[in-house]
MOPAC internal coordinates of N, CA, C and O (Angstrom, degrees):
PM7 1SCF
backbone

  N    0.0000 0     0.00 0     0.00 0    0    0    0
  C    1.4472 1     0.00 0     0.00 0    1    0    0
  C    1.5326 1   111.28 1     0.00 0    2    1    0
  O    1.2310 1   121.11 1   133.36 1    3    2    1
  N    1.3583 1   115.48 1   -46.64 1    3    2    1
  C    1.4618 1   118.08 1  -179.02 1    5    3    2
  C    1.5190 1   111.50 1   -70.70 1    6    5    3
  O    1.2310 1   120.42 1   151.50 1    7    6    5
  N    1.3318 1   116.80 1   -28.50 1    7    6    5
  C    1.4598 1   120.35 1   175.91 1    9    7    6
  C    1.5173 1   110.42 1   -63.28 1   10    9    7
  O    1.2310 1   120.84 1   137.58 1   11   10    9
  N    1.3435 1   116.00 1   -42.42 1   11   10    9
  C    1.4607 1   119.96 1   177.18 1   13   11   10
  C    1.5272 1   110.74 1   -63.18 1   14   13   11
  O    1.2310 1   120.56 1   140.37 1   15   14   13
  N    1.3217 1   116.54 1   -39.63 1   15   14   13
  C    1.4605 1   120.78 1  -179.69 1   17   15   14
  C    1.5297 1   110.13 1   -65.62 1   18   17   15
  O    1.2310 1   120.56 1   138.17 1   19   18   17
  N    1.3217 1   116.54 1   -41.83 1   19   18   17
  C    1.4669 1   120.26 1   178.60 1   21   19   18
  C    1.5327 1   110.01 1   -65.66 1   22   21   19
  O    1.2310 1   120.51 1   140.79 1   23   22   21
  N    1.3001 1   116.63 1   -39.21 1   23   22   21
  C    1.4601 1   120.55 1   177.65 1   25   23   22
  C    1.5203 1   111.34 1   -62.18 1   26   25   23
  O    1.2310 1   120.99 1   137.38 1   27   26   25
  N    1.3322 1   115.71 1   -42.62 1   27   26   25
  C    1.4705 1   119.90 1   178.35 1   29   27   26
  C    1.5193 1   110.83 1   -65.09 1   30   29   27
  O    1.2310 1   120.36 1   139.66 1   31   30   29
  N    1.3219 1   116.91 1   -40.34 1   31   30   29
  C    1.4663 1   120.11 1   179.40 1   33   31   30
  C    1.5278 1   110.44 1   -63.92 1   34   33   31
  O    1.2310 1   120.69 1   139.36 1   35   34   33
  N    1.3291 1   116.28 1   -40.64 1   35   34   33
  C    1.4641 1   119.77 1   177.72 1   37   35   34
  C    1.5243 1   110.85 1   -64.40 1   38   37   35
  O    1.2310 1   120.37 1   139.64 1   39   38   37
  N    1.3349 1   116.90 1   -40.36 1   39   38   37
  C    1.4639 1   120.74 1   177.90 1   41   39   38
  C    1.5249 1   110.77 1   -62.89 1   42   41   39
  O    1.2310 1   120.50 1   139.06 1   43   42   41
  N    1.3390 1   116.66 1   -40.94 1   43   42   41
  C    1.4653 1   120.44 1   178.49 1   45   43   42
  C    1.5298 1   111.16 1   -64.04 1   46   45   43
  O    1.2310 1   120.49 1   140.08 1   47   46   45
  N    1.3378 1   116.66 1   -39.92 1   47   46   45
  C    1.4672 1   120.06 1   177.32 1   49   47   46
  C    1.5264 1   110.35 1   -64.62 1   50   49   47
  O    1.2310 1   120.34 1   140.07 1   51   50   49
  N    1.3226 1   116.96 1   -39.93 1   51   50   49
  C    1.4629 1   120.87 1   177.65 1   53   51   50
  C    1.5273 1   110.58 1   -63.70 1   54   53   51
  O    1.2310 1   120.96 1   138.52 1   55   54   53
  N    1.3283 1   115.76 1   -41.48 1   55   54   53
  C    1.4721 1   120.00 1   178.81 1   57   55   54
  C    1.5223 1   110.01 1   -63.36 1   58   57   55
  O    1.2310 1   120.43 1   138.28 1   59   58   57
  N    1.3207 1   116.79 1   -41.72 1   59   58   57
  C    1.4630 1   120.59 1   179.56 1   61   59   58
  C    1.5269 1   110.20 1   -63.81 1   62   61   59
  O    1.2310 1   120.26 1   138.67 1   63   62   61
  N    1.3178 1   117.10 1   -41.33 1   63   62   61
  C    1.4689 1   120.80 1   178.80 1   65   63   62
  C    1.5250 1   110.26 1   -64.68 1   66   65   63
  O    1.2310 1   120.63 1   140.80 1   67   66   65
  N    1.3235 1   116.41 1   -39.20 1   67   66   65
  C    1.4669 1   120.26 1   179.32 1   69   67   66
  C    1.5326 1   110.99 1   -65.34 1   70   69   67
  O    1.2310 1   120.43 1   140.46 1   71   70   69
  N    1.3289 1   116.79 1   -39.54 1   71   70   69
  C    1.4581 1   120.99 1   177.62 1   73   71   70
  C    1.5318 1   109.70 1   -64.29 1   74   73   71
  O    1.2310 1   119.88 1   137.33 1   75   74   73
  N    1.3283 1   117.83 1   -42.67 1   75   74   73
  C    1.4680 1   121.47 1   179.14 1   77   75   74
  C    1.5307 1   110.87 1   -63.43 1   78   77   75
  O    1.2310 1   120.11 1   138.92 1   79   78   77
  N    1.3308 1   117.40 1   -41.08 1   79   78   77
  C    1.4714 1   121.12 1   176.73 1   81   79   78
  C    1.5291 1   110.41 1   -62.00 1   82   81   79
  O    1.2310 1   120.88 1   139.15 1   83   82   81
  N    1.3194 1   115.92 1   -40.85 1   83   82   81
  C    1.4681 1   120.35 1  -179.91 1   85   83   82
  C    1.5219 1   110.18 1   -65.45 1   86   85   83
  O    1.2310 1   119.95 1   139.29 1   87   86   85
  N    1.3269 1   117.71 1   -40.71 1   87   86   85
  C    1.4684 1   121.00 1   177.90 1   89   87   86
  C    1.5265 1   110.56 1   -59.12 1   90   89   87
  O    1.2310 1   120.45 1   135.47 1   91   90   89
  N    1.3259 1   116.74 1   -44.53 1   91   90   89
  C    1.4597 1   120.88 1   178.88 1   93   91   90
  C    1.5283 1   110.87 1   -63.02 1   94   93   91
  O    1.2310 1   120.68 1   137.44 1   95   94   93
  N    1.3295 1   116.31 1   -42.56 1   95   94   93
  C    1.4603 1   120.39 1  -179.88 1   97   95   94
  C    1.5246 1   110.74 1   -64.18 1   98   97   95
  O    1.2310 1   120.09 1   143.20 1   99   98   97
  N    1.3195 1   117.44 1   -36.80 1   99   98   97
  C    1.4644 1   121.27 1  -179.07 1  101   99   98
  C    1.5278 1   112.22 1   -67.27 1  102  101   99
  O    1.2310 1   120.10 1   161.33 1  103  102  101
  N    1.3366 1   117.41 1   -18.67 1  103  102  101
  C    1.4663 1   119.96 1   173.99 1  105  103  102
  C    1.5306 1   111.09 1   -65.04 1  106  105  103
  O    1.2310 1   120.72 1   153.80 1  107  106  105
  N    1.3275 1   116.24 1   -26.20 1  107  106  105
  C    1.4669 1   119.77 1  -177.98 1  109  107  106
  C    1.5371 1   112.73 1   -94.76 1  110  109  107
  O    1.2310 1   120.14 1   174.96 1  111  110  109
  N    1.3202 1   117.35 1    -5.04 1  111  110  109
  C    1.4635 1   121.08 1   177.52 1  113  111  110
  C    1.5273 1   107.64 1   -87.92 1  114  113  111
  O    1.2310 1   120.75 1   -67.23 1  115  114  113
  N    1.3272 1   116.18 1   112.77 1  115  114  113
  C    1.4597 1   121.09 1  -176.94 1  117  115  114
  C    1.5159 1   110.24 1  -110.38 1  118  117  115
  O    1.2310 1   121.15 1   -45.45 1  119  118  117
  N    1.3197 1   115.40 1   134.55 1  119  118  117
  C    1.4609 1   122.26 1   178.70 1  121  119  118
  C    1.5162 1   108.59 1  -115.54 1  122  121  119
  O    1.2310 1   120.97 1   -28.66 1  123  122  121
  N    1.3256 1   115.76 1   151.34 1  123  122  121
  C    1.4515 1   120.01 1   175.52 1  125  123  122
  C    1.5201 1   108.90 1  -121.86 1  126  125  123
  O    1.2310 1   121.22 1   -49.06 1  127  126  125
  N    1.3009 1   115.27 1   130.94 1  127  126  125
  C    1.4659 1   121.73 1   176.20 1  129  127  126
  C    1.5163 1   107.19 1  -122.08 1  130  129  127
  O    1.2310 1   121.17 1   -46.48 1  131  130  129
  N    1.3410 1   115.37 1   133.52 1  131  130  129
  C    1.4621 1   120.65 1  -179.27 1  133  131  130
  C    1.5176 1   110.00 1  -121.81 1  134  133  131
  O    1.2310 1   121.46 1   -26.41 1  135  134  133
  N    1.3268 1   114.81 1   153.59 1  135  134  133
  C    1.4624 1   118.94 1   171.52 1  137  135  134
  C    1.5272 1   107.48 1   -67.72 1  138  137  135
  O    1.2310 1   120.50 1   -18.64 1  139  138  137
  N    1.3185 1   116.65 1   161.36 1  139  138  137
  C    1.4662 1   120.46 1  -175.75 1  141  139  138
  C    1.5250 1   112.99 1   -59.94 1  142  141  139
  O    1.2310 1   119.86 1   152.68 1  143  142  141
  N    1.3242 1   117.87 1   -27.32 1  143  142  141
  C    1.4655 1   121.24 1   179.87 1  145  143  142
  C    1.5336 1   112.52 1  -104.66 1  146  145  143
  O    1.2310 1   120.36 1  -168.28 1  147  146  145
  N    1.3354 1   116.92 1    11.72 1  147  146  145
  C    1.4669 1   124.36 1   177.20 1  149  147  146
  C    1.5320 1   114.36 1    61.96 1  150  149  147
  O    1.2310 1   119.85 1  -156.83 1  151  150  149
  N    1.3139 1   117.90 1    23.17 1  151  150  149
  C    1.4652 1   120.19 1   178.35 1  153  151  150
  C    1.5252 1   112.00 1   -82.87 1  154  153  151
  O    1.2310 1   120.52 1   162.67 1  155  154  153
  N    1.3309 1   116.61 1   -17.33 1  155  154  153
  C    1.4597 1   121.19 1  -179.96 1  157  155  154
  C    1.5220 1   108.40 1  -139.33 1  158  157  155
  O    1.2310 1   120.90 1   -43.00 1  159  158  157
  N    1.3146 1   115.89 1   137.00 1  159  158  157
  C    1.4594 1   121.44 1  -179.47 1  161  159  158
  C    1.5243 1   109.25 1  -134.41 1  162  161  159
  O    1.2310 1   120.78 1   -40.70 1  163  162  161
  N    1.3284 1   116.11 1   139.30 1  163  162  161
  C    1.4691 1   122.40 1  -179.70 1  165  163  162
  C    1.5203 1   108.66 1  -126.98 1  166  165  163
  O    1.2310 1   120.53 1   -49.86 1  167  166  165
  N    1.3313 1   116.59 1   130.14 1  167  166  165
  C    1.4609 1   122.45 1   171.69 1  169  167  166
  C    1.5176 1   107.57 1  -106.17 1  170  169  167
  O    1.2310 1   120.94 1   -49.17 1  171  170  169
  N    1.3264 1   115.81 1   130.83 1  171  170  169
  C    1.4630 1   121.84 1  -175.39 1  173  171  170
  C    1.5232 1   108.32 1  -142.16 1  174  173  171
  O    1.2310 1   120.47 1   -33.42 1  175  174  173
  N    1.3326 1   116.71 1   146.58 1  175  174  173
  C    1.4642 1   119.52 1   175.65 1  177  175  174
  C    1.5290 1   109.24 1   -83.35 1  178  177  175
  O    1.2310 1   120.97 1   -14.92 1  179  178  177
  N    1.3154 1   115.74 1   165.08 1  179  178  177
  C    1.4643 1   120.09 1   177.03 1  181  179  178
  C    1.5297 1   111.32 1   -68.03 1  182  181  179
  O    1.2310 1   120.28 1   167.90 1  183  182  181
  N    1.3263 1   117.08 1   -12.10 1  183  182  181
  C    1.4681 1   121.45 1   173.34 1  185  183  182
  C    1.5194 1   111.43 1   -92.83 1  186  185  183
  O    1.2310 1   120.68 1  -166.28 1  187  186  185
  N    1.3260 1   116.30 1    13.72 1  187  186  185
  C    1.4620 1   124.42 1   173.77 1  189  187  186
  C    1.5291 1   113.83 1    66.12 1  190  189  187
  O    1.2310 1   120.98 1  -142.01 1  191  190  189
  N    1.3186 1   115.73 1    37.99 1  191  190  189
  C    1.4656 1   121.11 1   173.97 1  193  191  190
  C    1.5264 1   107.76 1  -107.51 1  194  193  191
  O    1.2310 1   120.68 1   -59.55 1  195  194  193
  N    1.3209 1   116.30 1   120.45 1  195  194  193
  C    1.4588 1   120.87 1  -178.63 1  197  195  194
  C    1.5236 1   108.41 1   -73.69 1  198  197  195
  O    1.2310 1   120.92 1   -51.72 1  199  198  197
  N    1.3335 1   115.85 1   128.28 1  199  198  197
  C    1.4586 1   121.75 1  -178.28 1  201  199  198
  C    1.5267 1   112.49 1  -103.28 1  202  201  199
  O    1.2310 1   120.35 1   146.95 1  203  202  201
  N    1.3307 1   116.93 1   -33.05 1  203  202  201
  C    1.4563 1   119.59 1  -176.22 1  205  203  202
  C    1.5302 1   110.03 1  -158.74 1  206  205  203
  O    1.2310 1   121.39 1   -34.68 1  207  206  205
  N    1.3316 1   114.95 1   145.32 1  207  206  205
  C    1.4612 1   121.52 1   172.12 1  209  207  206
  C    1.5259 1   106.69 1  -130.68 1  210  209  207
  O    1.2310 1   120.60 1   -54.41 1  211  210  209
  N    1.3271 1   116.46 1   125.59 1  211  210  209
  C    1.4648 1   121.82 1   177.04 1  213  211  210
  C    1.5215 1   108.32 1  -111.71 1  214  213  211
  O    1.2310 1   121.16 1   -52.49 1  215  214  213
  N    1.3283 1   115.39 1   127.51 1  215  214  213
  C    1.4636 1   121.17 1  -176.52 1  217  215  214
  C    1.5194 1   109.28 1  -121.65 1  218  217  215
  O    1.2310 1   120.53 1   -51.00 1  219  218  217
  N    1.3060 1   116.59 1   129.00 1  219  218  217
  C    1.4592 1   122.13 1   176.03 1  221  219  218
  C    1.5194 1   109.89 1   -66.83 1  222  221  219
  O    1.2310 1   120.72 1   -33.95 1  223  222  221
  N    1.3281 1   116.23 1   146.05 1  223  222  221
  C    1.4726 1   120.52 1   177.48 1  225  223  222
  C    1.5259 1   111.31 1   -58.20 1  226  225  223
  O    1.2310 1   120.81 1   148.97 1  227  226  225
  N    1.3130 1   116.06 1   -31.03 1  227  226  225
  C    1.4696 1   120.76 1   179.50 1  229  227  226
  C    1.5292 1   111.94 1   -58.43 1  230  229  227
  O    1.2310 1   120.84 1   142.45 1  231  230  229
  N    1.3336 1   116.00 1   -37.55 1  231  230  229
  C    1.4687 1   120.18 1  -178.72 1  233  231  230
  C    1.5318 1   112.57 1   -74.37 1  234  233  231
  O    1.2310 1   120.56 1   158.14 1  235  234  233
  N    1.3089 1   116.53 1   -21.86 1  235  234  233
  C    1.4703 1   119.97 1  -177.90 1  237  235  234
  C    1.5261 1   112.37 1   -71.42 1  238  237  235
  O    1.2310 1   120.27 1   167.46 1  239  238  237
  N    1.3049 1   117.08 1   -12.54 1  239  238  237
  C    1.4691 1   121.16 1  -178.68 1  241  239  238
  C    1.5274 1   112.70 1   -81.73 1  242  241  239
  O    1.2310 1   120.71 1   160.91 1  243  242  241
  N    1.3442 1   116.24 1   -19.09 1  243  242  241
  C    1.4656 1   120.24 1  -174.87 1  245  243  242
  C    1.5281 1   109.11 1  -132.11 1  246  245  243
  O    1.2310 1   120.98 1   -78.69 1  247  246  245
  N    1.3217 1   115.73 1   101.31 1  247  246  245
  C    1.4706 1   121.81 1  -176.13 1  249  247  246
  C    1.5282 1   112.23 1   -57.19 1  250  249  247
  O    1.2310 1   120.24 1   133.86 1  251  250  249
  N    1.3076 1   117.14 1   -46.14 1  251  250  249
  C    1.4641 1   121.11 1  -177.66 1  253  251  250
  C    1.5289 1   111.34 1   -63.70 1  254  253  251
  O    1.2310 1   120.64 1   138.56 1  255  254  253
  N    1.3154 1   116.38 1   -41.44 1  255  254  253
  C    1.4599 1   120.39 1   178.68 1  257  255  254
  C    1.5301 1   109.96 1   -65.19 1  258  257  255
  O    1.2310 1   120.28 1   137.82 1  259  258  257
  N    1.3239 1   117.07 1   -42.18 1  259  258  257
  C    1.4658 1   121.20 1   178.30 1  261  259  258
  C    1.5230 1   110.85 1   -60.73 1  262  261  259
  O    1.2310 1   120.34 1   136.11 1  263  262  261
  N    1.3223 1   116.96 1   -43.89 1  263  262  261
  C    1.4622 1   120.46 1   178.71 1  265  263  262
  C    1.5232 1   110.99 1   -60.19 1  266  265  263
  O    1.2310 1   120.49 1   136.58 1  267  266  265
  N    1.3379 1   116.67 1   -43.42 1  267  266  265
  C    1.4649 1   120.74 1   178.39 1  269  267  266
  C    1.5293 1   111.20 1   -61.33 1  270  269  267
  O    1.2310 1   120.76 1   134.81 1  271  270  269
  N    1.3361 1   116.15 1   -45.19 1  271  270  269
  C    1.4638 1   121.05 1   178.99 1  273  271  270
  C    1.5227 1   110.94 1   -60.96 1  274  273  271
  O    1.2310 1   120.82 1   135.78 1  275  274  273
  N    1.3289 1   116.04 1   -44.22 1  275  274  273
  C    1.4667 1   119.85 1   179.73 1  277  275  274
  C    1.5198 1   111.35 1   -61.00 1  278  277  275
  O    1.2310 1   120.16 1   133.14 1  279  278  277
  N    1.3038 1   117.30 1   -46.86 1  279  278  277
  C    1.4677 1   120.70 1  -179.10 1  281  279  278
  C    1.5213 1   110.71 1   -60.57 1  282  281  279
  O    1.2310 1   120.25 1   130.04 1  283  282  281
  N    1.3188 1   117.13 1   -49.96 1  283  282  281
  C    1.4667 1   120.45 1  -177.83 1  285  283  282
  C    1.5278 1   112.28 1   -63.49 1  286  285  283
  O    1.2310 1   120.72 1   132.02 1  287  286  285
  N    1.3145 1   116.24 1   -47.98 1  287  286  285
  C    1.4622 1   120.02 1  -175.52 1  289  287  286
  C    1.5170 1   111.71 1   -70.94 1  290  289  287
  O    1.2310 1   119.85 1   139.12 1  291  290  289
  N    1.3306 1   117.90 1   -40.88 1  291  290  289
  C    1.4638 1   120.40 1   177.25 1  293  291  290
  C    1.5254 1   111.29 1   -63.78 1  294  293  291
  O    1.2310 1   119.89 1   137.97 1  295  294  293
  N    1.3160 1   117.82 1   -42.03 1  295  294  293
  C    1.4670 1   120.13 1   178.38 1  297  295  294
  C    1.5260 1   111.54 1   -62.99 1  298  297  295
  O    1.2310 1   120.02 1   140.04 1  299  298  297
  N    1.3287 1   117.57 1   -39.96 1  299  298  297
  C    1.4680 1   120.40 1   177.00 1  301  299  298
  C    1.5242 1   110.92 1   -65.13 1  302  301  299
  O    1.2310 1   120.37 1   138.61 1  303  302  301
  N    1.3329 1   116.89 1   -41.39 1  303  302  301
  C    1.4622 1   120.82 1   179.70 1  305  303  302
  C    1.5248 1   111.17 1   -64.94 1  306  305  303
  O    1.2310 1   120.45 1   136.61 1  307  306  305
  N    1.3305 1   116.74 1   -43.39 1  307  306  305
  C    1.4647 1   120.76 1   179.40 1  309  307  306
  C    1.5255 1   110.84 1   -64.63 1  310  309  307
  O    1.2310 1   120.14 1   139.33 1  311  310  309
  N    1.3167 1   117.33 1   -40.67 1  311  310  309
  C    1.4689 1   120.92 1   178.76 1  313  311  310
  C    1.5297 1   110.82 1   -63.30 1  314  313  311
  O    1.2310 1   120.78 1   137.77 1  315  314  313
  N    1.3242 1   116.11 1   -42.23 1  315  314  313
  C    1.4651 1   120.16 1   179.65 1  317  315  314
  C    1.5359 1   110.23 1   -65.41 1  318  317  315
  O    1.2310 1   120.22 1   135.80 1  319  318  317
  N    1.3252 1   117.19 1   -44.20 1  319  318  317
  C    1.4643 1   121.20 1   179.40 1  321  319  318
  C    1.5259 1   111.04 1   -64.90 1  322  321  319
  O    1.2310 1   120.26 1   140.23 1  323  322  321
  N    1.3212 1   117.11 1   -39.77 1  323  322  321
  C    1.4654 1   121.48 1   179.40 1  325  323  322
  C    1.5196 1   111.02 1   -63.27 1  326  325  323
  O    1.2310 1   120.54 1   138.03 1  327  326  325
  N    1.3153 1   116.58 1   -41.97 1  327  326  325
  C    1.4632 1   120.73 1   179.62 1  329  327  326
  C    1.5354 1   110.85 1   -59.76 1  330  329  327
  O    1.2310 1   120.38 1   133.82 1  331  330  329
  N    1.3169 1   116.88 1   -46.18 1  331  330  329
  C    1.4658 1   121.00 1   179.24 1  333  331  330
  C    1.5220 1   110.23 1   -67.55 1  334  333  331
  O    1.2310 1   120.04 1   135.96 1  335  334  333
  N    1.3158 1   117.53 1   -44.04 1  335  334  333
  C    1.4549 1   122.76 1  -179.40 1  337  335  334
  C    1.5232 1   110.98 1   -57.98 1  338  337  335
  O    1.2310 1   120.42 1   129.53 1  339  338  337
  N    1.3257 1   116.81 1   -50.47 1  339  338  337
  C    1.4633 1   120.43 1  -177.57 1  341  339  338
  C    1.5294 1   111.67 1   -65.45 1  342  341  339
  O    1.2310 1   120.04 1   141.32 1  343  342  341
  N    1.3176 1   117.53 1   -38.68 1  343  342  341
  C    1.4690 1   120.49 1   179.57 1  345  343  342
  C    1.5254 1   110.75 1   -65.48 1  346  345  343
  O    1.2310 1   120.46 1   134.73 1  347  346  345
  N    1.3238 1   116.72 1   -45.27 1  347  346  345
  C    1.4646 1   120.57 1  -178.41 1  349  347  346
  C    1.5248 1   112.08 1   -67.95 1  350  349  347
  O    1.2310 1   120.23 1   133.81 1  351  350  349
  N    1.3269 1   117.16 1   -46.19 1  351  350  349
  C    1.4633 1   119.86 1  -179.60 1  353  351  350
  C    1.5268 1   111.12 1   -68.00 1  354  353  351
  O    1.2310 1   120.46 1   142.73 1  355  354  353
  N    1.3303 1   116.72 1   -37.27 1  355  354  353
  C    1.4616 1   120.11 1   177.33 1  357  355  354
  C    1.5154 1   111.58 1   -62.34 1  358  357  355
  O    1.2310 1   120.78 1   137.43 1  359  358  357
  N    1.3351 1   116.12 1   -42.57 1  359  358  357
  C    1.4620 1   120.40 1   179.06 1  361  359  358
  C    1.5218 1   111.06 1   -65.85 1  362  361  359
  O    1.2310 1   120.14 1   139.35 1  363  362  361
  N    1.3298 1   117.34 1   -40.65 1  363  362  361
  C    1.4661 1   120.81 1   179.51 1  365  363  362
  C    1.5219 1   110.79 1   -64.53 1  366  365  363
  O    1.2310 1   120.11 1   137.13 1  367  366  365
  N    1.3145 1   117.39 1   -42.87 1  367  366  365
  C    1.4727 1   121.06 1  -179.43 1  369  367  366
  C    1.5215 1   110.53 1   -68.49 1  370  369  367
  O    1.2310 1   120.60 1   137.33 1  371  370  369
  N    1.3223 1   116.47 1   -42.67 1  371  370  369
  C    1.4603 1   121.17 1  -177.34 1  373  371  370
  C    1.5236 1   111.31 1   -63.08 1  374  373  371
  O    1.2310 1   120.28 1   138.22 1  375  374  373
  N    1.3239 1   117.08 1   -41.78 1  375  374  373
  C    1.4640 1   121.16 1  -178.91 1  377  375  374
  C    1.5180 1   112.25 1   -63.15 1  378  377  375
  O    1.2310 1   120.29 1   149.86 1  379  378  377
  N    1.3310 1   117.05 1   -30.14 1  379  378  377
  C    1.4490 1   119.83 1  -175.32 1  381  379  378
  C    1.5092 1   115.54 1   -95.53 1  382  381  379
  O    1.2310 1   119.93 1   174.62 1  383  382  381
  N    1.3259 1   117.73 1    -5.38 1  383  382  381
  C    1.4662 1   118.86 1  -177.61 1  385  383  382
  C    1.5257 1   111.40 1   -69.18 1  386  385  383
  O    1.2310 1   120.41 1   -45.26 1  387  386  385
  N    1.3241 1   116.83 1   134.74 1  387  386  385
  C    1.4608 1   119.61 1   175.38 1  389  387  386
  C    1.5282 1   110.25 1   -71.76 1  390  389  387
  O    1.2310 1   120.74 1   -17.02 1  391  390  389
  N    1.3113 1   116.18 1   162.98 1  391  390  389
  C    1.4640 1   121.57 1   179.68 1  393  391  390
  C    1.5299 1   108.60 1   -81.99 1  394  393  391
  O    1.2310 1   120.82 1   -85.82 1  395  394  393
  N    1.3315 1   116.04 1    94.18 1  395  394  393
  C    1.4678 1   122.05 1  -179.44 1  397  395  394
  C    1.5264 1   107.08 1  -105.83 1  398  397  395
  O    1.2310 1   120.02 1   -56.58 1  399  398  397
  N    1.3284 1   117.58 1   123.42 1  399  398  397
  C    1.4625 1   119.21 1   179.80 1  401  399  398
  C    1.5278 1   111.56 1   -55.50 1  402  401  399
  O    1.2310 1   120.97 1   -44.44 1  403  402  401
  N    1.3188 1   115.75 1   135.56 1  403  402  401
  C    1.4538 1   121.67 1   179.96 1  405  403  402
  C    1.5087 1   113.85 1    86.97 1  406  405  403
  O    1.2310 1   119.93 1   174.33 1  407  406  405
  N    1.3146 1   117.74 1    -5.67 1  407  406  405
  C    1.4683 1   122.03 1  -178.78 1  409  407  406
  C    1.5289 1   110.87 1  -104.82 1  410  409  407
  O    1.2310 1   120.14 1  -163.88 1  411  410  409
  N    1.3256 1   117.33 1    16.12 1  411  410  409
  C    1.4582 1   121.68 1  -177.94 1  413  411  410
  C    1.5264 1   112.50 1   -61.89 1  414  413  411
  O    1.2310 1   120.25 1   156.16 1  415  414  413
  N    1.3201 1   117.13 1   -23.84 1  415  414  413
  C    1.4647 1   120.04 1  -176.94 1  417  415  414
  C    1.5253 1   112.20 1   -63.60 1  418  417  415
  O    1.2310 1   119.77 1   160.41 1  419  418  417
  N    1.3428 1   118.04 1   -19.59 1  419  418  417
  C    1.4608 1   120.97 1  -178.27 1  421  419  418
  C    1.5248 1   112.74 1   -90.14 1  422  421  419
  O    1.2310 1   119.94 1   175.00 1  423  422  421
  N    1.2898 1   117.72 1    -5.00 1  423  422  421
  C    1.4682 1   120.76 1  -177.78 1  425  423  422
  C    1.4854 1   111.57 1   -95.60 1  426  425  423
  O    1.2310 1   120.10 1   180.00 1  427  426  425

């Protein structure tokens, strides 16, 4: 019985290590989101860290328009990064989970 418990604990530690490795790897996955007319571009990591924002000179003339572009484009970039982040971390955690009776819903 205790051998099984130790095995499960080791599997959980392995799963945690795999999730941490995936988090580090996602720091190097960069996504680019652009406004529909390419006047604004955002680079973001899959861990949702903004790396770069490029703004067209045209947008600098109208503060309100720039704010609208930033909100829309940043929200799209964050949503895209979140989708990748959750899929990758979910897969890493799922692969490492031990076979615990009653926990099948997580697999």
